[in-house]
Backbone as XML, in Angstrom:
<?xml version="1.0"?>
<chain id="A" units="angstrom">
  <residue number="1" name="MET">
    <atom name="N" x="13.077" y="-119.218" z="-77.987"/>
    <atom name="CA" x="11.876" y="-120.168" z="-77.246"/>
    <atom name="C" x="10.874" y="-119.731" z="-76.579"/>
  </residue>
  <residue number="2" name="SER">
    <atom name="N" x="9.997" y="-119.630" z="-76.615"/>
    <atom name="CA" x="8.795" y="-118.869" z="-75.829"/>
    <atom name="C" x="9.244" y="-119.555" z="-74.213"/>
  </residue>
  <residue number="3" name="ALA">
    <atom name="N" x="8.445" y="-118.764" z="-73.270"/>
    <atom name="CA" x="8.795" y="-119.195" z="-71.572"/>
    <atom name="C" x="8.373" y="-120.026" z="-71.473"/>
  </residue>
  <residue number="4" name="ILE">
    <atom name="N" x="7.303" y="-120.665" z="-72.064"/>
    <atom name="CA" x="6.620" y="-122.144" z="-71.666"/>
    <atom name="C" x="7.586" y="-123.544" z="-72.330"/>
  </residue>
  <residue number="5" name="GLN">
    <atom name="N" x="7.909" y="-122.981" z="-73.460"/>
    <atom name="CA" x="8.969" y="-123.994" z="-74.043"/>
    <atom name="C" x="10.139" y="-123.732" z="-73.482"/>
  </residue>
  <residue number="6" name="GLN">
    <atom name="N" x="10.503" y="-122.649" z="-72.713"/>
    <atom name="CA" x="11.980" y="-122.882" z="-71.942"/>
    <atom name="C" x="11.700" y="-123.592" z="-71.048"/>
  </residue>
  <residue number="7" name="ALA">
    <atom name="N" x="10.721" y="-123.656" z="-70.112"/>
    <atom name="CA" x="9.943" y="-124.395" z="-68.821"/>
    <atom name="C" x="9.882" y="-125.626" z="-69.115"/>
  </residue>
  <residue number="8" name="MET">
    <atom name="N" x="9.523" y="-125.852" z="-70.307"/>
    <atom name="CA" x="9.544" y="-127.778" z="-70.559"/>
    <atom name="C" x="10.881" y="-128.272" z="-71.041"/>
  </residue>
  <residue number="9" name="ALA">
    <atom name="N" x="11.879" y="-127.307" z="-71.700"/>
    <atom name="CA" x="13.181" y="-127.789" z="-71.502"/>
    <atom name="C" x="13.988" y="-127.836" z="-70.437"/>
  </residue>
  <residue number="10" name="LEU">
    <atom name="N" x="13.626" y="-127.135" z="-69.488"/>
    <atom name="CA" x="14.304" y="-127.022" z="-68.342"/>
    <atom name="C" x="13.674" y="-128.149" z="-67.456"/>
  </residue>
  <residue number="11" name="LEU">
    <atom name="N" x="12.496" y="-128.426" z="-67.042"/>
    <atom name="CA" x="12.005" y="-129.640" z="-66.628"/>
    <atom name="C" x="12.693" y="-131.107" z="-67.041"/>
  </residue>
  <residue number="12" name="ILE">
    <atom name="N" x="12.707" y="-131.339" z="-68.645"/>
    <atom name="CA" x="13.188" y="-132.158" z="-69.202"/>
    <atom name="C" x="14.911" y="-132.165" z="-68.539"/>
  </residue>
  <residue number="13" name="ASP">
    <atom name="N" x="15.530" y="-131.092" z="-68.572"/>
    <atom name="CA" x="17.104" y="-131.054" z="-68.255"/>
    <atom name="C" x="17.132" y="-131.598" z="-66.863"/>
  </residue>
  <residue number="14" name="ALA">
    <atom name="N" x="15.978" y="-131.079" z="-66.116"/>
    <atom name="CA" x="16.523" y="-131.321" z="-64.855"/>
    <atom name="C" x="16.087" y="-133.061" z="-64.275"/>
  </residue>
  <residue number="15" name="PHE">
    <atom name="N" x="15.086" y="-133.340" z="-65.123"/>
    <atom name="CA" x="15.165" y="-134.926" z="-64.817"/>
    <atom name="C" x="16.360" y="-135.642" z="-65.571"/>
  </residue>
  <residue number="16" name="HIS">
    <atom name="N" x="16.952" y="-135.310" z="-66.602"/>
    <atom name="CA" x="17.990" y="-136.096" z="-66.986"/>
    <atom name="C" x="19.196" y="-135.917" z="-66.308"/>
  </residue>
  <residue number="17" name="LYS">
    <atom name="N" x="19.467" y="-134.757" z="-65.594"/>
    <atom name="CA" x="20.516" y="-134.447" z="-65.059"/>
    <atom name="C" x="20.394" y="-135.409" z="-63.895"/>
  </residue>
  <residue number="18" name="TYR">
    <atom name="N" x="19.344" y="-136.418" z="-63.373"/>
    <atom name="CA" x="19.558" y="-136.848" z="-62.014"/>
    <atom name="C" x="19.047" y="-138.439" z="-62.399"/>
  </residue>
  <residue number="19" name="SER">
    <atom name="N" x="18.262" y="-138.663" z="-63.471"/>
    <atom name="CA" x="18.189" y="-140.033" z="-63.925"/>
    <atom name="C" x="19.509" y="-140.426" z="-64.366"/>
  </residue>
  <residue number="20" name="GLY">
    <atom name="N" x="19.354" y="-141.871" z="-64.382"/>
    <atom name="CA" x="20.698" y="-142.674" z="-65.153"/>
    <atom name="C" x="21.964" y="-142.888" z="-64.164"/>
  </residue>
  <residue number="21" name="LYS">
    <atom name="N" x="22.116" y="-142.102" z="-63.058"/>
    <atom name="CA" x="23.081" y="-142.583" z="-62.355"/>
    <atom name="C" x="23.094" y="-143.974" z="-61.653"/>
  </residue>
  <residue number="22" name="GLU">
    <atom name="N" x="22.144" y="-144.753" z="-61.260"/>
    <atom name="CA" x="21.751" y="-145.764" z="-61.342"/>
    <atom name="C" x="20.901" y="-146.543" z="-61.973"/>
  </residue>
  <residue number="23" name="GLY">
    <atom name="N" x="21.480" y="-147.346" z="-62.272"/>
    <atom name="CA" x="19.875" y="-148.269" z="-63.644"/>
    <atom name="C" x="19.699" y="-147.596" z="-64.604"/>
  </residue>
  <residue number="24" name="ASP">
    <atom name="N" x="18.457" y="-147.634" z="-65.184"/>
    <atom name="CA" x="17.870" y="-147.143" z="-66.202"/>
    <atom name="C" x="18.034" y="-145.622" z="-66.000"/>
  </residue>
  <residue number="25" name="LYS">
    <atom name="N" x="18.633" y="-145.346" z="-67.305"/>
    <atom name="CA" x="18.789" y="-144.100" z="-67.277"/>
    <atom name="C" x="17.787" y="-143.057" z="-67.954"/>
  </residue>
  <residue number="26" name="TYR">
    <atom name="N" x="16.651" y="-143.563" z="-68.086"/>
    <atom name="CA" x="15.407" y="-142.543" z="-68.367"/>
    <atom name="C" x="14.382" y="-143.054" z="-67.140"/>
  </residue>
  <residue number="27" name="THR">
    <atom name="N" x="15.011" y="-143.252" z="-65.986"/>
    <atom name="CA" x="13.966" y="-142.888" z="-64.485"/>
    <atom name="C" x="15.233" y="-142.870" z="-63.719"/>
  </residue>
  <residue number="28" name="LEU">
    <atom name="N" x="14.522" y="-142.702" z="-62.427"/>
    <atom name="CA" x="15.057" y="-142.078" z="-60.982"/>
    <atom name="C" x="14.597" y="-143.421" z="-60.579"/>
  </residue>
  <residue number="29" name="SER">
    <atom name="N" x="15.977" y="-143.448" z="-59.586"/>
    <atom name="CA" x="15.852" y="-144.306" z="-58.641"/>
    <atom name="C" x="15.075" y="-143.691" z="-57.117"/>
  </residue>
  <residue number="30" name="LYS">
    <atom name="N" x="15.419" y="-143.682" z="-56.055"/>
    <atom name="CA" x="14.889" y="-143.674" z="-54.972"/>
    <atom name="C" x="15.775" y="-142.518" z="-54.652"/>
  </residue>
  <residue number="31" name="ALA">
    <atom name="N" x="17.268" y="-142.669" z="-54.692"/>
    <atom name="CA" x="18.373" y="-142.306" z="-54.483"/>
    <atom name="C" x="18.519" y="-140.841" z="-55.255"/>
  </residue>
  <residue number="32" name="GLU">
    <atom name="N" x="18.039" y="-140.944" z="-56.774"/>
    <atom name="CA" x="17.975" y="-140.041" z="-57.740"/>
    <atom name="C" x="17.224" y="-139.027" z="-56.935"/>
  </residue>
  <residue number="33" name="LEU">
    <atom name="N" x="16.031" y="-139.545" z="-56.776"/>
    <atom name="CA" x="14.703" y="-138.997" z="-56.801"/>
    <atom name="C" x="15.117" y="-137.971" z="-55.531"/>
  </residue>
  <residue number="34" name="LYS">
    <atom name="N" x="15.660" y="-138.392" z="-54.506"/>
    <atom name="CA" x="16.121" y="-137.691" z="-53.488"/>
    <atom name="C" x="17.117" y="-136.836" z="-53.653"/>
  </residue>
  <residue number="35" name="ASP">
    <atom name="N" x="18.230" y="-137.064" z="-54.387"/>
    <atom name="CA" x="19.103" y="-135.917" z="-54.804"/>
    <atom name="C" x="18.077" y="-134.686" z="-55.864"/>
  </residue>
  <residue number="36" name="LEU">
    <atom name="N" x="17.270" y="-135.319" z="-56.864"/>
    <atom name="CA" x="16.591" y="-134.060" z="-57.245"/>
    <atom name="C" x="15.851" y="-133.215" z="-56.032"/>
  </residue>
  <residue number="37" name="LEU">
    <atom name="N" x="15.053" y="-133.702" z="-55.392"/>
    <atom name="CA" x="14.223" y="-133.249" z="-54.484"/>
    <atom name="C" x="15.056" y="-131.934" z="-53.648"/>
  </residue>
  <residue number="38" name="THR">
    <atom name="N" x="16.359" y="-132.418" z="-53.136"/>
    <atom name="CA" x="16.952" y="-131.713" z="-52.026"/>
    <atom name="C" x="17.888" y="-130.668" z="-53.226"/>
  </residue>
  <residue number="39" name="ASN">
    <atom name="N" x="18.249" y="-130.999" z="-54.222"/>
    <atom name="CA" x="18.740" y="-129.743" z="-55.081"/>
    <atom name="C" x="18.020" y="-128.979" z="-56.069"/>
  </residue>
  <residue number="40" name="GLU">
    <atom name="N" x="16.941" y="-129.581" z="-56.139"/>
    <atom name="CA" x="15.905" y="-128.806" z="-57.402"/>
    <atom name="C" x="14.999" y="-128.041" z="-56.741"/>
  </residue>
  <residue number="41" name="LEU">
    <atom name="N" x="14.330" y="-128.900" z="-55.041"/>
    <atom name="CA" x="13.118" y="-128.040" z="-54.445"/>
    <atom name="C" x="13.642" y="-128.171" z="-53.128"/>
  </residue>
  <residue number="42" name="GLY">
    <atom name="N" x="14.613" y="-128.149" z="-53.089"/>
    <atom name="CA" x="14.910" y="-128.169" z="-51.207"/>
    <atom name="C" x="14.049" y="-126.941" z="-50.546"/>
  </residue>
  <residue number="43" name="ASP">
    <atom name="N" x="14.097" y="-125.938" z="-51.632"/>
    <atom name="CA" x="13.328" y="-124.594" z="-50.209"/>
    <atom name="C" x="11.950" y="-124.636" z="-50.269"/>
  </residue>
  <residue number="44" name="LEU">
    <atom name="N" x="11.431" y="-125.192" z="-51.397"/>
    <atom name="CA" x="10.254" y="-125.809" z="-51.472"/>
    <atom name="C" x="9.351" y="-126.664" z="-50.717"/>
  </residue>
  <residue number="45" name="LEU">
    <atom name="N" x="10.161" y="-127.871" z="-50.154"/>
    <atom name="CA" x="9.492" y="-129.156" z="-49.935"/>
    <atom name="C" x="10.192" y="-128.897" z="-48.389"/>
  </residue>
  <residue number="46" name="GLY">
    <atom name="N" x="11.287" y="-128.583" z="-47.844"/>
    <atom name="CA" x="11.735" y="-128.362" z="-46.891"/>
    <atom name="C" x="12.201" y="-129.805" z="-46.180"/>
  </residue>
  <residue number="47" name="LYS">
    <atom name="N" x="11.581" y="-131.307" z="-46.307"/>
    <atom name="CA" x="12.087" y="-132.141" z="-45.522"/>
    <atom name="C" x="12.839" y="-132.892" z="-46.434"/>
  </residue>
  <residue number="48" name="ALA">
    <atom name="N" x="13.046" y="-132.480" z="-47.490"/>
    <atom name="CA" x="14.130" y="-133.350" z="-48.611"/>
    <atom name="C" x="14.898" y="-134.752" z="-47.907"/>
  </residue>
  <residue number="49" name="ASN">
    <atom name="N" x="15.427" y="-134.029" z="-46.996"/>
    <atom name="CA" x="16.468" y="-134.754" z="-46.330"/>
    <atom name="C" x="16.275" y="-135.897" z="-45.480"/>
  </residue>
  <residue number="50" name="ASP">
    <atom name="N" x="14.127" y="-135.561" z="-45.016"/>
    <atom name="CA" x="13.783" y="-136.926" z="-44.275"/>
    <atom name="C" x="13.386" y="-138.306" z="-44.843"/>
  </residue>
  <residue number="51" name="LYS">
    <atom name="N" x="14.148" y="-138.933" z="-44.483"/>
    <atom name="CA" x="13.774" y="-140.288" z="-45.414"/>
    <atom name="C" x="12.404" y="-141.064" z="-45.363"/>
  </residue>
  <residue number="52" name="THR">
    <atom name="N" x="11.747" y="-140.650" z="-44.178"/>
    <atom name="CA" x="10.439" y="-140.768" z="-44.288"/>
    <atom name="C" x="9.653" y="-140.458" z="-45.362"/>
  </residue>
  <residue number="53" name="ALA">
    <atom name="N" x="9.677" y="-138.952" z="-45.346"/>
    <atom name="CA" x="9.089" y="-138.066" z="-46.364"/>
    <atom name="C" x="9.585" y="-138.767" z="-47.845"/>
  </residue>
  <residue number="54" name="ILE">
    <atom name="N" x="10.922" y="-138.665" z="-47.731"/>
    <atom name="CA" x="11.404" y="-139.495" z="-49.522"/>
    <atom name="C" x="10.609" y="-140.593" z="-49.583"/>
  </residue>
  <residue number="55" name="ASP">
    <atom name="N" x="10.453" y="-141.763" z="-48.712"/>
    <atom name="CA" x="9.698" y="-142.760" z="-48.908"/>
    <atom name="C" x="8.368" y="-142.758" z="-49.334"/>
  </residue>
  <residue number="56" name="LYS">
    <atom name="N" x="7.605" y="-141.538" z="-48.492"/>
    <atom name="CA" x="6.232" y="-141.410" z="-49.090"/>
    <atom name="C" x="5.959" y="-140.552" z="-50.197"/>
  </residue>
  <residue number="57" name="ILE">
    <atom name="N" x="6.906" y="-139.593" z="-50.474"/>
    <atom name="CA" x="6.894" y="-139.191" z="-52.016"/>
    <atom name="C" x="7.236" y="-140.056" z="-53.053"/>
  </residue>
  <residue number="58" name="PHE">
    <atom name="N" x="8.298" y="-141.018" z="-52.908"/>
    <atom name="CA" x="8.693" y="-142.179" z="-53.866"/>
    <atom name="C" x="7.243" y="-142.836" z="-54.178"/>
  </residue>
  <residue number="59" name="GLY">
    <atom name="N" x="6.954" y="-143.474" z="-52.938"/>
    <atom name="CA" x="5.413" y="-144.180" z="-53.078"/>
    <atom name="C" x="4.329" y="-143.710" z="-53.887"/>
  </residue>
  <residue number="60" name="ALA">
    <atom name="N" x="4.375" y="-142.252" z="-53.522"/>
    <atom name="CA" x="3.256" y="-141.623" z="-53.852"/>
    <atom name="C" x="3.219" y="-141.421" z="-55.403"/>
  </residue>
  <residue number="61" name="LEU">
    <atom name="N" x="4.354" y="-141.346" z="-55.953"/>
    <atom name="CA" x="5.158" y="-140.829" z="-57.431"/>
    <atom name="C" x="4.996" y="-142.280" z="-57.934"/>
  </residue>
  <residue number="62" name="ASP">
    <atom name="N" x="5.526" y="-143.489" z="-57.681"/>
    <atom name="CA" x="5.276" y="-144.496" z="-58.431"/>
    <atom name="C" x="4.360" y="-145.450" z="-58.535"/>
  </residue>
  <residue number="63" name="HIS">
    <atom name="N" x="3.069" y="-144.598" z="-59.363"/>
    <atom name="CA" x="2.318" y="-145.283" z="-59.525"/>
    <atom name="C" x="2.211" y="-146.797" z="-60.366"/>
  </residue>
  <residue number="64" name="ASP">
    <atom name="N" x="3.594" y="-147.566" z="-60.865"/>
    <atom name="CA" x="3.136" y="-148.586" z="-61.567"/>
    <atom name="C" x="3.871" y="-149.434" z="-60.833"/>
  </residue>
  <residue number="65" name="LYS">
    <atom name="N" x="4.365" y="-149.049" z="-59.672"/>
    <atom name="CA" x="5.136" y="-149.685" z="-58.576"/>
    <atom name="C" x="6.640" y="-150.346" z="-59.258"/>
  </residue>
  <residue number="66" name="SER">
    <atom name="N" x="7.025" y="-149.846" z="-60.129"/>
    <atom name="CA" x="8.349" y="-150.307" z="-60.902"/>
    <atom name="C" x="9.207" y="-150.248" z="-59.755"/>
  </residue>
  <residue number="67" name="GLY">
    <atom name="N" x="9.461" y="-149.486" z="-59.212"/>
    <atom name="CA" x="10.443" y="-149.086" z="-57.764"/>
    <atom name="C" x="11.508" y="-148.364" z="-58.591"/>
  </residue>
  <residue number="68" name="GLU">
    <atom name="N" x="10.630" y="-147.638" z="-59.594"/>
    <atom name="CA" x="11.404" y="-146.066" z="-60.076"/>
    <atom name="C" x="10.535" y="-145.139" z="-60.638"/>
  </residue>
  <residue number="69" name="VAL">
    <atom name="N" x="10.759" y="-143.768" z="-61.075"/>
    <atom name="CA" x="9.967" y="-142.862" z="-60.795"/>
    <atom name="C" x="10.162" y="-142.364" z="-62.579"/>
  </residue>
  <residue number="70" name="ASP">
    <atom name="N" x="8.987" y="-142.756" z="-63.636"/>
    <atom name="CA" x="9.605" y="-142.463" z="-64.774"/>
    <atom name="C" x="9.163" y="-140.983" z="-65.230"/>
  </residue>
  <residue number="71" name="PHE">
    <atom name="N" x="9.534" y="-140.586" z="-66.181"/>
    <atom name="CA" x="9.540" y="-138.882" z="-66.564"/>
    <atom name="C" x="8.236" y="-138.595" z="-66.552"/>
  </residue>
  <residue number="72" name="GLN">
    <atom name="N" x="6.974" y="-139.314" z="-66.763"/>
    <atom name="CA" x="5.568" y="-139.124" z="-66.622"/>
    <atom name="C" x="5.320" y="-139.161" z="-65.125"/>
  </residue>
  <residue number="73" name="GLU">
    <atom name="N" x="5.724" y="-139.506" z="-64.301"/>
    <atom name="CA" x="5.396" y="-139.814" z="-62.898"/>
    <atom name="C" x="5.880" y="-138.221" z="-62.683"/>
  </residue>
  <residue number="74" name="TYR">
    <atom name="N" x="7.327" y="-137.805" z="-62.878"/>
    <atom name="CA" x="7.997" y="-137.317" z="-62.451"/>
    <atom name="C" x="7.155" y="-135.390" z="-62.673"/>
  </residue>
  <residue number="75" name="VAL">
    <atom name="N" x="7.072" y="-135.398" z="-63.865"/>
    <atom name="CA" x="6.314" y="-134.475" z="-64.519"/>
    <atom name="C" x="4.669" y="-133.988" z="-63.569"/>
  </residue>
  <residue number="76" name="THR">
    <atom name="N" x="4.403" y="-135.029" z="-63.410"/>
    <atom name="CA" x="2.890" y="-135.325" z="-62.581"/>
    <atom name="C" x="3.363" y="-134.424" z="-61.258"/>
  </residue>
  <residue number="77" name="MET">
    <atom name="N" x="4.341" y="-134.673" z="-60.355"/>
    <atom name="CA" x="4.683" y="-134.086" z="-59.372"/>
    <atom name="C" x="4.745" y="-132.542" z="-59.446"/>
  </residue>
  <residue number="78" name="VAL">
    <atom name="N" x="5.795" y="-132.552" z="-60.279"/>
    <atom name="CA" x="6.004" y="-130.995" z="-60.454"/>
    <atom name="C" x="5.071" y="-129.919" z="-60.899"/>
  </residue>
  <residue number="79" name="GLY">
    <atom name="N" x="3.975" y="-130.877" z="-61.697"/>
    <atom name="CA" x="2.258" y="-130.363" z="-61.787"/>
    <atom name="C" x="1.661" y="-130.098" z="-60.647"/>
  </residue>
  <residue number="80" name="ALA">
    <atom name="N" x="1.441" y="-130.979" z="-59.667"/>
    <atom name="CA" x="0.914" y="-130.789" z="-58.406"/>
    <atom name="C" x="1.670" y="-129.937" z="-57.968"/>
  </residue>
  <residue number="81" name="LEU">
    <atom name="N" x="2.923" y="-129.489" z="-57.823"/>
    <atom name="CA" x="3.313" y="-128.622" z="-56.843"/>
    <atom name="C" x="3.509" y="-127.093" z="-57.518"/>
  </residue>
  <residue number="82" name="SER">
    <atom name="N" x="3.172" y="-127.058" z="-58.547"/>
    <atom name="CA" x="2.983" y="-125.850" z="-59.388"/>
    <atom name="C" x="1.612" y="-125.514" z="-59.083"/>
  </residue>
  <residue number="83" name="VAL">
    <atom name="N" x="0.362" y="-126.615" z="-59.002"/>
    <atom name="CA" x="-0.762" y="-126.055" z="-58.799"/>
    <atom name="C" x="-0.607" y="-125.497" z="-57.531"/>
  </residue>
  <residue number="84" name="ALA">
    <atom name="N" x="0.047" y="-126.429" z="-56.338"/>
    <atom name="CA" x="-0.406" y="-125.892" z="-54.834"/>
    <atom name="C" x="0.474" y="-124.631" z="-54.689"/>
  </residue>
  <residue number="85" name="CYS">
    <atom name="N" x="1.494" y="-124.374" z="-55.579"/>
    <atom name="CA" x="2.280" y="-122.922" z="-55.444"/>
    <atom name="C" x="1.264" y="-121.891" z="-55.670"/>
  </residue>
  <residue number="86" name="ASN">
    <atom name="N" x="0.751" y="-122.209" z="-56.945"/>
    <atom name="CA" x="-0.201" y="-121.114" z="-57.257"/>
    <atom name="C" x="-1.387" y="-121.031" z="-56.729"/>
  </residue>
  <residue number="87" name="ASP">
    <atom name="N" x="-1.837" y="-121.603" z="-56.213"/>
    <atom name="CA" x="-3.024" y="-121.668" z="-55.123"/>
    <atom name="C" x="-2.600" y="-121.166" z="-54.035"/>
  </residue>
  <residue number="88" name="PHE">
    <atom name="N" x="-1.568" y="-121.408" z="-53.400"/>
    <atom name="CA" x="-1.215" y="-120.289" z="-52.430"/>
    <atom name="C" x="-0.913" y="-118.872" z="-52.396"/>
  </residue>
  <residue number="89" name="PHE">
    <atom name="N" x="-0.246" y="-118.317" z="-53.864"/>
    <atom name="CA" x="0.034" y="-117.375" z="-54.005"/>
    <atom name="C" x="-1.425" y="-116.707" z="-54.350"/>
  </residue>
  <residue number="90" name="VAL">
    <atom name="N" x="-2.442" y="-117.112" z="-55.019"/>
    <atom name="CA" x="-3.658" y="-116.533" z="-54.835"/>
    <atom name="C" x="-4.357" y="-116.215" z="-53.703"/>
  </residue>
  <residue number="91" name="ASP">
    <atom name="N" x="-4.089" y="-117.308" z="-52.815"/>
    <atom name="CA" x="-4.856" y="-117.368" z="-51.897"/>
    <atom name="C" x="-4.285" y="-115.985" z="-50.793"/>
  </residue>
  <residue number="92" name="TYR">
    <atom name="N" x="-3.032" y="-115.701" z="-50.848"/>
    <atom name="CA" x="-2.272" y="-115.056" z="-50.333"/>
    <atom name="C" x="-2.663" y="-113.289" z="-50.668"/>
  </residue>
  <residue number="93" name="GLN">
    <atom name="N" x="-2.785" y="-113.419" z="-52.269"/>
    <atom name="CA" x="-3.462" y="-112.181" z="-52.707"/>
    <atom name="C" x="-4.485" y="-111.640" z="-52.435"/>
  </residue>
  <residue number="94" name="LYS">
    <atom name="N" x="-5.461" y="-112.390" z="-52.387"/>
    <atom name="CA" x="-7.026" y="-112.590" z="-51.867"/>
    <atom name="C" x="-7.022" y="-111.972" z="-50.736"/>
  </residue>
  <residue number="95" name="LYS">
    <atom name="N" x="-6.122" y="-112.444" z="-49.507"/>
    <atom name="CA" x="-6.147" y="-111.679" z="-48.634"/>
    <atom name="C" x="-5.222" y="-110.649" z="-48.051"/>
  </residue>
  <residue number="96" name="GLY">
    <atom name="N" x="-5.154" y="-109.819" z="-49.143"/>
    <atom name="CA" x="-4.434" y="-108.762" z="-48.920"/>
    <atom name="C" x="-3.234" y="-108.475" z="-48.895"/>
  </residue>
  <residue number="97" name="GLY">
    <atom name="N" x="-2.397" y="-109.511" z="-49.365"/>
    <atom name="CA" x="-0.899" y="-109.826" z="-49.686"/>
    <atom name="C" x="-0.442" y="-108.679" z="-50.823"/>
  </residue>
  <residue number="98" name="LYS">
    <atom name="N" x="0.826" y="-108.783" z="-51.136"/>
    <atom name="CA" x="1.134" y="-107.969" z="-52.122"/>
    <atom name="C" x="1.084" y="-108.502" z="-53.871"/>
  </residue>
  <residue number="99" name="LYS">
    <atom name="N" x="0.646" y="-107.823" z="-54.696"/>
    <atom name="CA" x="0.231" y="-108.251" z="-56.068"/>
    <atom name="C" x="1.369" y="-108.565" z="-56.616"/>
  </residue>
</chain>
């Protein structure tokens, strides 16, 4: 598999590792999302244990207000975080950071 195919497989696997522990096996409940954020993105987000922060993230992701985060909503979050990380590193490099 190519690097992008591997990345896609990892995104899918990570979602399904946490989805379905409660309720629908194809969506993330708030508790499942918290577990995913804490275990998979804790270093990046920092405040994954903050209930208010989790509530805000969940509310922002749950576009259809279903009370659950589906795969498309999850991928949107990962994409937005990827853009933010890329922007940070590009800015860092432009300001004389390591290449």
